[in-house]
C-alpha positions as CSV (number, residue, x, y, z in Angstrom):
1,N,-112.4,-43.6,98.2
2,G,-116.0,-43.9,99.3
3,G,-116.4,-39.6,98.3
4,I,-112.9,-39.0,100.0
5,G,-110.9,-36.8,98.4
6,V,-106.9,-37.0,98.7
7,D,-107.3,-34.4,101.2
8,G,-109.4,-36.3,103.2
9,K,-112.7,-34.4,103.1
10,K,-115.9,-35.5,101.2
11,W,-115.8,-34.5,97.8
12,E,-118.3,-31.7,95.8
13,E,-119.4,-30.8,92.9
14,P,-117.3,-27.5,91.8
15,M,-118.5,-24.6,91.9
16,S,-118.1,-21.0,90.3
17,K,-118.0,-18.0,92.3
18,S,-121.4,-16.9,92.6
19,E,-122.5,-20.3,94.2
20,K,-119.6,-20.5,96.6
21,K,-120.9,-17.1,97.7
22,K,-124.1,-17.7,97.8
23,A,-123.3,-21.4,99.9
24,E,-121.1,-19.3,102.5
25,K,-124.2,-16.9,103.0
26,A,-126.1,-20.0,103.4
27,A,-123.9,-21.7,106.0
28,K,-123.9,-18.1,108.4
29,A,-127.4,-17.8,108.2
30,A,-127.6,-21.2,109.2
31,A,-125.3,-20.6,111.7
32,A,-126.5,-17.6,113.0
33,A,-130.5,-19.2,113.2
34,K,-128.6,-22.5,115.3
35,A,-127.1,-19.9,117.8
36,A,-130.5,-18.0,118.2
37,A,-132.3,-21.3,118.4
38,G,-129.6,-22.2,121.6
39,G,-128.1,-25.1,119.9
40,D,-125.0,-25.9,120.8
41,D,-122.7,-23.9,118.9
42,T,-124.3,-20.1,120.6
43,Q,-120.9,-19.6,121.6
44,A,-119.2,-20.1,119.0
45,A,-121.3,-18.5,117.1
46,A,-121.5,-15.6,119.2
47,A,-117.9,-14.3,118.6
48,P,-118.8,-13.8,115.5
49,S,-122.1,-11.5,116.0
50,K,-120.3,-9.3,118.1
51,K,-117.0,-8.7,115.6
52,A,-120.1,-7.3,113.0
53,A,-122.1,-5.6,115.1
54,A,-119.0,-3.4,116.3
55,K,-118.0,-3.2,112.3
56,E,-120.9,-2.3,111.3
57,A,-121.0,0.8,114.4
58,K,-118.2,1.8,112.9
59,K,-119.1,2.5,109.6
60,A,-122.3,4.2,111.0
61,A,-120.2,6.0,113.0
62,K,-118.2,6.9,109.7
63,K,-120.7,7.7,107.8
64,E,-122.5,10.1,110.5
65,A,-118.7,11.8,110.7
66,K,-118.8,12.3,107.0
67,K,-122.1,13.8,106.7
68,N,-121.5,16.1,109.7
69,F,-118.2,17.5,107.5
70,K,-120.1,18.1,104.3
71,E,-122.5,19.8,106.2
72,G,-119.9,22.5,108.2
73,G,-119.0,20.6,110.7
74,A,-119.6,18.4,113.7
75,A,-122.5,19.2,116.3
76,A,-120.8,20.7,119.1
77,N,-121.0,18.0,122.2
78,T,-123.5,18.5,125.0
79,T,-120.8,20.4,127.3
80,G,-120.8,23.1,124.6
81,A,-116.2,22.0,123.9
82,T,-116.3,22.6,120.1
83,T,-114.7,18.6,119.2
84,P,-112.0,18.7,116.5
85,A,-113.6,17.4,113.5
86,A,-116.1,20.4,114.3
87,T,-112.5,22.7,114.2
88,A,-111.0,21.2,111.2
89,A,-114.4,21.5,109.3
90,A,-115.0,25.4,110.3
91,K,-111.2,25.9,109.3
92,K,-112.3,23.9,105.7
93,T,-114.9,26.6,105.1
94,A,-113.4,30.0,106.1
95,A,-110.9,28.9,103.5
96,P,-111.2,30.3,100.2
97,I,-112.5,28.6,97.3
98,I,-110.8,27.7,94.6
99,R,-112.4,26.2,91.8
100,P,-111.0,23.7,89.6
101,M,-110.1,24.3,86.1
102,M,-113.2,24.1,84.0
103,T,-112.2,24.7,80.4
104,K,-108.5,24.9,78.7
105,S,-107.6,28.0,77.3
106,K,-104.9,29.8,75.0
107,L,-105.9,33.1,76.1
108,A,-104.0,35.2,79.0
109,P,-106.2,36.8,81.6
110,N,-107.9,39.5,80.7
111,Q,-107.3,38.9,76.7
112,L,-110.1,40.0,74.5
113,A,-109.7,38.0,71.4
114,F,-111.3,38.0,67.9
115,N,-111.3,37.4,64.4
116,P,-110.8,40.8,62.5
117,N,-111.9,39.4,58.9
118,V,-115.8,39.6,60.3
119,S,-118.6,42.5,59.6
120,L,-118.5,45.0,62.4
121,S,-121.3,43.6,64.4
122,E,-119.9,40.1,64.8
123,R,-117.1,41.2,66.4
124,P,-117.4,42.1,70.4
125,V,-118.9,46.2,69.8
126,I,-121.1,45.5,73.5
127,S,-118.5,44.7,75.4
128,L,-115.8,47.2,74.1
129,T,-118.7,49.7,74.9
130,I,-119.3,48.7,78.0
131,A,-115.9,48.5,79.0
132,I,-115.4,52.1,78.0
133,L,-118.7,53.2,79.7
134,T,-117.3,51.7,83.0
135,N,-113.7,52.9,82.9
136,T,-111.9,49.6,82.6
137,I,-111.2,49.5,79.2
138,I,-107.4,49.9,80.1
139,D,-107.7,46.4,82.2
140,Y,-108.1,44.7,79.0
141,E,-106.1,43.7,76.3
142,L,-107.4,43.1,72.7
143,L,-105.9,40.3,70.1
144,S,-106.3,39.8,66.6
145,D,-106.8,36.0,66.0
146,H,-107.9,35.2,62.3
147,T,-108.6,31.1,63.7
148,R,-111.7,32.6,65.8
149,T,-115.2,32.5,64.8
150,G,-116.2,34.8,67.6
151,C,-114.8,36.4,70.7
152,A,-113.9,35.2,74.2
153,L,-112.3,36.8,77.2
154,G,-109.5,35.1,79.3
155,L,-111.2,35.0,82.7
156,P,-108.8,37.5,85.1
157,S,-108.5,34.2,87.2
158,G,-106.4,32.1,84.8
159,N,-109.4,29.4,85.0
160,G,-111.2,29.3,81.2
161,E,-112.5,31.8,79.5
162,V,-116.3,33.2,78.7
163,S,-117.4,33.3,75.0
164,G,-120.2,35.4,73.3
165,D,-120.5,39.0,73.5
166,L,-123.1,39.6,75.7
167,A,-121.5,37.2,78.0
168,I,-118.5,39.3,78.4
169,A,-120.2,42.5,78.5
170,R,-122.7,41.4,81.2
171,F,-118.8,40.2,82.8
172,I,-117.0,43.1,82.3
173,A,-120.1,45.0,84.1
174,K,-120.5,42.7,87.2
175,R,-116.7,43.2,88.0
176,A,-116.9,46.8,87.4
177,S,-119.4,46.7,89.8
178,A,-118.4,44.7,92.3
179,A,-115.4,46.6,92.5
180,S,-116.9,50.4,93.3
181,G,-119.3,48.6,95.4
182,T,-122.6,50.3,93.7
183,S,-125.1,49.2,91.4
184,L,-124.4,50.4,88.5
185,S,-127.1,51.8,86.0
186,L,-125.8,50.1,82.7
187,L,-126.9,46.3,84.1
188,G,-130.7,48.7,85.6
189,G,-129.3,49.8,89.1
190,S,-131.0,48.4,92.5
191,D,-134.0,49.0,91.3
192,E,-135.5,45.4,90.9
193,E,-138.1,46.3,88.1
194,D,-135.3,48.3,86.2
195,V,-132.9,44.4,86.3
196,A,-136.4,42.7,85.1
197,L,-136.8,45.6,82.0
198,M,-133.5,45.2,81.4
199,D,-132.2,41.6,80.9
200,Q,-135.7,41.3,78.6
201,W,-134.5,44.1,76.2
202,V,-131.2,42.0,76.4
203,D,-133.0,39.0,75.5
204,Y,-135.5,40.7,72.9
205,A,-132.0,42.1,70.8
206,L,-130.8,38.3,71.4
207,S,-133.7,36.7,69.8
208,L,-133.4,38.5,66.9
209,S,-130.0,37.8,66.1
210,K,-131.0,34.8,63.1
211,F,-132.9,37.3,61.2
212,G,-131.4,39.5,58.5
213,L,-130.5,42.9,58.6
214,A,-133.7,44.4,56.9
215,R,-136.1,42.5,59.7
216,R,-134.1,43.1,62.5
217,A,-134.1,46.7,61.7
218,L,-137.8,46.9,61.2
219,S,-138.8,44.6,64.4
220,I,-136.5,47.2,66.4
221,Q,-138.5,50.3,64.7
222,R,-142.1,48.6,65.5
223,T,-141.3,48.0,69.3
224,L,-139.4,51.2,70.1
225,D,-140.8,53.8,68.7
226,P,-143.9,53.8,70.9
227,L,-141.3,53.6,73.8
228,L,-138.9,56.8,72.7
229,V,-141.8,58.9,71.3
230,T,-141.3,60.6,75.0
231,G,-138.2,58.8,76.0
232,T,-134.5,58.8,75.2
233,Y,-133.4,55.8,76.8
234,V,-134.9,52.1,76.6
235,V,-134.7,51.8,80.5
236,G,-133.9,54.6,82.7
237,H,-132.7,57.5,81.8
238,S,-129.0,56.6,81.0
239,L,-127.4,54.9,78.8
240,S,-127.7,51.1,79.9
241,L,-126.8,47.6,78.4
242,A,-129.8,47.6,76.7
243,D,-129.3,50.4,74.4
244,V,-126.3,49.3,73.5
245,A,-127.5,45.4,73.0
246,L,-130.3,47.3,70.8
247,F,-127.6,48.7,68.5
248,A,-125.6,45.8,68.0
249,S,-128.4,44.2,66.6
250,L,-129.1,46.9,64.5
251,G,-125.6,46.1,63.1
252,F,-123.8,48.7,65.2
253,P,-124.5,51.3,62.8
254,S,-121.7,53.5,63.9
255,T,-120.2,54.8,60.6
256,E,-121.7,56.9,57.9
257,E,-122.7,53.9,55.5
258,S,-123.9,51.5,58.3
259,K,-126.5,54.2,59.3
260,A,-127.3,55.6,55.8
261,E,-128.3,51.4,55.4
262,I,-130.6,51.4,58.2
263,A,-132.1,54.6,57.3
264,R,-133.0,53.1,54.2
265,I,-135.2,50.5,56.0
266,C,-136.6,52.6,58.6
267,P,-139.5,55.3,57.8
268,T,-138.6,58.4,57.8
269,G,-138.1,60.8,60.7
270,C,-139.3,58.0,63.4
271,P,-138.2,57.9,66.9
272,T,-135.6,54.9,66.2
273,L,-133.5,56.5,64.0
274,R,-133.5,59.9,66.3
275,W,-132.4,57.2,68.9
276,M,-130.1,55.5,66.5
277,E,-128.6,58.7,65.7
278,M,-127.6,59.5,69.4
279,M,-126.3,56.5,69.5
280,S,-123.7,56.6,67.0
281,N,-123.0,59.8,68.3
282,S,-121.7,58.6,71.5
283,P,-118.4,58.7,72.8
284,A,-118.6,55.4,73.9
285,V,-119.5,54.3,70.6
286,K,-117.3,55.7,68.5
287,E,-113.9,54.7,70.7
288,A,-115.5,51.1,70.8
289,T,-115.7,50.8,67.0
290,Q,-112.3,52.2,66.3
291,L,-110.8,49.2,68.7
292,A,-113.0,46.7,66.6
293,V,-111.9,47.9,63.6
294,G,-108.9,48.6,64.2
295,V,-107.7,45.6,66.2
296,A,-105.1,43.9,63.7
297,K,-103.8,47.7,63.4
298,N,-104.2,48.1,59.9
299,A,-107.2,49.4,59.4
300,E,-109.7,52.7,61.2
301,A,-113.3,53.0,60.5
302,T,-114.9,56.8,59.3
303,L,-117.3,57.5,61.8
304,E,-118.3,61.5,59.9
305,Q,-119.3,62.0,56.7
306,G,-116.0,63.8,54.7
307,A,-114.5,63.1,57.7
308,M,-111.5,61.3,55.8
309,L,-108.2,61.2,57.8
310,D,-105.2,62.1,56.3
311,P,-103.1,58.3,55.2
312,L,-100.8,57.1,57.4
313,A,-97.1,58.7,57.4
314,A,-94.7,56.8,56.3
315,G,-93.3,54.2,59.9
316,M,-96.2,55.4,61.7
317,A,-99.2,53.0,63.0
318,Y,-102.6,53.8,63.7
319,L,-103.4,55.2,67.4
320,E,-105.1,52.7,69.0
321,G,-109.4,53.5,69.4
322,A,-108.6,57.5,68.6
323,T,-111.3,59.2,66.9
324,P,-111.5,62.8,65.6
325,G,-112.2,65.3,67.4
326,S,-111.8,63.6,70.4
327,T,-108.1,62.9,70.6
328,T,-105.6,64.8,72.9
329,T,-101.9,64.3,73.4
330,R,-99.6,65.6,75.8
331,F,-95.8,67.1,76.1
332,P,-94.1,67.6,79.4
333,P,-91.1,69.1,79.2
334,E,-89.6,70.3,82.5
335,P,-88.4,73.5,82.2
336,S,-84.6,72.8,83.9
337,G,-82.5,73.0,80.6
338,Y,-82.8,73.4,77.0
339,L,-84.6,70.8,74.3
340,H,-82.6,68.3,72.9
341,V,-83.1,65.8,69.9
342,G,-85.2,63.1,72.0
343,H,-87.6,66.3,73.1
344,A,-87.8,67.2,69.3
345,K,-88.9,63.4,68.6
346,A,-91.7,63.1,71.5
347,S,-93.3,66.7,70.6
348,L,-93.3,65.8,66.7
349,L,-95.3,62.4,67.9
350,N,-97.9,64.0,69.6
351,D,-98.1,67.0,67.5
352,Y,-98.3,64.9,64.5
353,Y,-101.3,62.5,65.8
354,A,-103.1,65.3,67.6
355,R,-103.2,66.9,63.8
356,R,-104.0,63.9,61.9
357,Y,-107.1,63.4,64.3
358,K,-108.2,66.4,64.5
359,G,-107.7,66.7,68.4
360,R,-105.1,69.3,70.4
361,L,-101.6,69.2,72.2
362,V,-101.6,70.1,75.1
363,V,-98.2,71.4,76.2
364,R,-97.8,70.5,80.2
365,F,-93.9,72.2,82.1
366,D,-93.5,69.2,84.9
367,D,-92.6,71.2,88.0
368,T,-91.1,68.6,90.1
369,N,-87.6,69.6,89.7
370,P,-88.2,73.3,91.1
371,S,-84.7,74.0,92.1
372,K,-83.5,73.8,88.7
373,E,-86.7,75.4,86.7
374,K,-85.9,79.2,85.4
375,D,-88.2,81.1,83.5
376,E,-86.0,81.2,81.2
377,Y,-86.1,77.5,79.5
378,Q,-89.6,77.7,79.5
379,T,-89.6,80.7,77.3
380,S,-87.3,79.0,75.1
381,I,-88.9,75.7,75.1
382,I,-91.1,77.4,73.7
383,E,-89.4,79.0,70.7
384,D,-88.1,75.9,69.9
385,L,-91.0,74.3,69.5
386,G,-92.1,76.9,67.1
387,K,-88.9,76.3,64.8
388,I,-89.8,72.8,64.3
389,G,-93.0,73.5,63.8
390,V,-95.0,72.1,66.5
391,K,-97.6,74.9,67.4
392,P,-99.2,73.9,70.9
393,D,-103.1,74.2,71.2
394,V,-103.1,74.7,74.9
395,V,-99.8,75.0,77.3
């Protein structure tokens, strides 16, 4: 057929997709060149050129608007009026930031989970101490988890969790600082040099974790002795995160057994041993120890030599965080009538824990209903408490 196909067009060798694209580009380039040279098809080529230019201009305008939006909104026009794009961008910027879900966590917000089968130094003792010192321990729920190898805290927002004792401790301290609107001395306060020193000591304590206890104890003793000759605390004039971190690096020697072990390693009478004794007697450290040891509600720590507590009575549970000598219970009756069986149960329960932990029982008369209260009932309540063996320390 003289090279003419059934479609009436000249036959051409079949081409692949890439070859077709190249041919199309070459044809467009030839048409553009012909139009620029003033060929016969100038008018025909002009239309596609205008359309392509309009498309490119639209694409450039869209790209510029997207860039302005990312930077916080488009610039105001020359008359000073705000464009709709700028208004929308401003609203977008002012909206609260919603963080994307970073990690999946089984922990509920403010749940602090750790394994009760690991040693005391591997539990979140730093975090617990910081939470107690900032009076925020009540905000957190302790959870015993036998499957965990470390400790983790469910973030308050519900957006994942933070792991590691020091990371959790820093978070708790910073959260408490933000809530109070002040710079906590636990983190170095507002002094930049104290903050830098704080970070230095915390990093030093963390770097010792790869060594054994004996090497850690001697390293800390040789480092702290010159500092503690004239000072009481590691940084500043009060207990801080640096003190707690270094104390934890020593194995958190808050019990008599652990203190004796450190005393055998360090030279007798060195300043570091004096500092260790001071730290172990801190109420916050004692309470943190009891919370860490008793997370599974089946054990409690012996903090002082010879301070063994009586075995629990049948049906009773350990009192969470209670330490001998610093436990106070309260029985608040209203003197508007005589005691009944429910009152007896409450008073006996509070009296039991006060006596077991060598603390005190406070009886505080509730005076919220003065129209029904009488001195007769008040006297009767004290007499009836004595009859069941309850003797308050303070009335």
